[in-house]
N, C-alpha and C positions, 0 to 999 in steps of 0.2 A: 537322823531320825527317818529320813525319807529314802535311804539307800535300800536297794533290793537285798534279799537274804544272801545272794551270791556275792554282792559287793561287800556286805558286812564280813563275810568269811574271808574274802580277798584282803580286806583291810586288816583283819586279825593276823593273817599270815604275814602281811607286809610289816606290821608292827613287831611281830616276833623276829623276823629277819633283821630288821633295823636294830633291835635290842641285842641280838647275837653279834652283829657287826660292831656295835658300840662296845660290847664286852671285849672283843678282840682289840679294838683301838685303845681302850683303856689299859689293857695289859701292855701293849706296845709303848704306851706313854708312861707306864709305871704309876697309874692312877688307881690305887687299890679301892678306894671308896666308889669311884665311878664304875669300876669293874663289877663290884659287888651289886650295886644298884641295877645295872643293866642286866646282869645275870639273874638277879631276883625277878626282874620284870619278865624276862624270857621264860623263866621257870613258872611264873604265875600264868602266863598266857598258855604255855603248852599244857600245864596242869588243867586249866579250864577246858581246853580243846579235848584233852583225854577224857575228862569226866563227863563231857557232853556227847560223846560218841553214841550214836544210836546202834547199839550192837544187835538189837532185834531185827531191824529193817536194813541195816547197812551191809549185810552179807560179807563178801570177801574183801571189799574196800574197807569196811569198818574193822575187820580182823587185821588187815595189814596196817592200818593206821594205829590200831591199838598196840601192836607190837613195836611199831616205829616210835610212837610217843613214849611208850614205856622205856625203850632203849635210850632215847634222848634224855628222859628224866633221870635215868640212872647215871648218865655221863655228865650232866651239867654240874653236879657238886664238885667234880674234879677240877673245874675251872677255878673255884675259890680255894679248894684245899691245896692245889699245886700251882696256882697262878699260871695255868696252862690254857692257851687258846685253842688247842687241838679239838676238844669236845665241841666247842662252838663252831669250828670249821666243819666238823663232821655233820653237825645238825644242819648247818646251812646247805651242805651238799645234798642231804636227804630232803630238806624242805623246799628248796628253790624250785624244783620241777613241779611240785604240787601247787606251790604259790602261783607260778606262772599259769598253770591250768585254770586256777580260780580267777586270775586276772582276765584271761581270755573269756571265760564263761560270764564274768561280770559285765564284760563289754558286749555280750550277746554273740560272740564269734565262734562258739563251739556247739556242736550237736549235743542234745541232751542224752546222757547215758541212760540205760535202762535200770541201773542199780538205784536203790533207795538212798536217801540222805545218810551220810555217815558222820561227818564232823561239821554239821551245818544246822542252822535253825530250820524249823519246819518250813517246807516249801522250797528249799534250796537243793539243787541237784549237785552231787559231787562230780568233780572232773573225772574223765576216764583215763587219765595218765597212769601208767603202771608205776608201781612203787618198788624200787630196788631196796631190798632189806638186807641188813648185815646178817651173816650166817652165824656169828657168835658175838658175844659181848666184847671181845677183844678186837673186833674189826674196827 
């Protein structure tokens, strides 16, 4: 309840990454129910992040996050339909650099970017890390 807005966003990204890693671990162990629960949690978190983007004030950052979150949400059902860990690995690869930027920002170690908040509560500034976007849905 007393965490800064940047810390809350950082924690959200961390929980998302943990859920994706739990999804992969459950697939490797053959634990179907655990895979489903972890993937459902990851889907819920990314859906929340996607739905709360400030597309009006977020500028290019919000546009990039919108595309990335949409891409990830289209890939996550493949985990359950095919018992395939690859979509989770792809999502981790896309999300980890952003999560690390939020961790740094939450610790107060990064300069404040000029852009408006994108996937954050009011008052939290987004990290300035560039986002590598897939060029197609088959990427």
